[in-house]
C-alpha positions as CSV (number, residue, x, y, z in Angstrom):
1,X,0.1,0.2,-0.3
2,X,2.0,3.3,-1.6
3,X,1.7,6.0,1.3
4,X,-0.2,8.9,-0.8
5,X,1.2,11.7,1.5
6,X,5.1,11.6,2.7
7,X,5.1,10.9,6.7
8,X,7.5,12.4,8.9
9,X,8.7,11.1,12.3
10,X,10.1,14.3,14.6
11,X,10.6,11.6,17.7
12,X,14.5,11.1,17.9
13,X,14.1,7.7,19.8
14,X,12.0,6.8,16.3
15,X,14.7,8.7,14.2
16,X,17.6,7.1,16.2
17,X,15.2,3.2,15.4
18,X,16.0,4.2,11.6
19,X,19.3,5.0,11.7
20,X,20.2,1.6,11.0
21,X,20.4,0.4,7.4
22,X,18.0,-3.5,8.0
23,X,15.9,-1.2,9.8
24,X,15.4,1.8,6.9
25,X,14.7,-1.5,4.6
26,X,12.6,-3.2,6.8
27,X,10.1,0.2,6.2
28,X,10.6,0.0,2.4
29,X,10.1,-3.3,1.9
30,X,6.3,-2.7,4.2
31,X,5.5,-0.2,2.6
32,X,5.7,-2.0,-1.2
33,X,3.9,-5.5,0.7
34,X,1.7,-3.7,2.8
35,X,1.2,-6.0,6.4
36,X,3.7,-8.7,6.1
37,X,5.3,-11.7,8.0
38,X,9.0,-11.8,8.7
39,X,10.0,-14.3,6.5
40,X,8.1,-12.7,3.8
41,X,10.3,-9.0,4.6
42,X,13.0,-11.7,4.7
43,X,13.0,-13.3,1.9
44,X,12.3,-9.6,0.0
45,X,15.3,-8.2,1.6
46,X,17.5,-11.5,0.4
47,X,18.0,-11.9,4.7
48,X,18.3,-15.1,6.9
49,X,14.5,-14.3,9.1
50,X,16.2,-14.6,11.9
51,X,18.6,-11.7,11.9
52,X,15.4,-9.7,12.0
53,X,12.9,-10.4,14.8
54,X,15.9,-8.3,16.9
55,X,15.1,-4.7,14.1
56,X,11.6,-5.2,14.4
57,X,11.4,-6.0,17.9
58,X,13.2,-2.2,17.5
59,X,10.6,-1.0,15.6
60,X,7.6,-2.5,17.4
61,X,8.9,-0.6,20.8
62,X,9.1,2.8,19.1
63,X,6.1,2.7,17.7
64,X,6.7,2.1,14.1
65,X,5.7,-1.2,13.4
66,X,2.8,-3.2,15.0
67,X,1.6,-7.2,15.0
68,X,-1.2,-8.1,13.4
69,X,-3.7,-10.6,14.4
70,X,-3.2,-13.6,11.0
71,X,-5.7,-13.6,9.2
72,X,-9.2,-16.0,10.1
73,X,-9.1,-18.6,7.1
74,X,-13.0,-19.9,6.4
75,X,-13.1,-22.9,7.7
76,X,-13.8,-25.6,5.2
77,X,-16.8,-27.2,4.9
78,X,-15.3,-30.0,2.0
79,X,-17.0,-33.4,3.5
80,X,-20.3,-31.9,4.9
81,X,-23.5,-31.9,3.1
């Protein structure tokens, strides 16, 4: 979901959280993909997923990303008449 207008960050803690090239790249990927798992972001960046958990935690603690509940898949009705 591309953002229609610029997003400005004035909070110094948030700016410092984005100072890492990896965390800035995560934000860039999420701008393109929209809601995504760590595995999806890692695949887009070419990084191993276990190397991104720390960075996602830093972004979450600073309010730059949020966890989303997984979408529930409707129950399959196969086999029911």
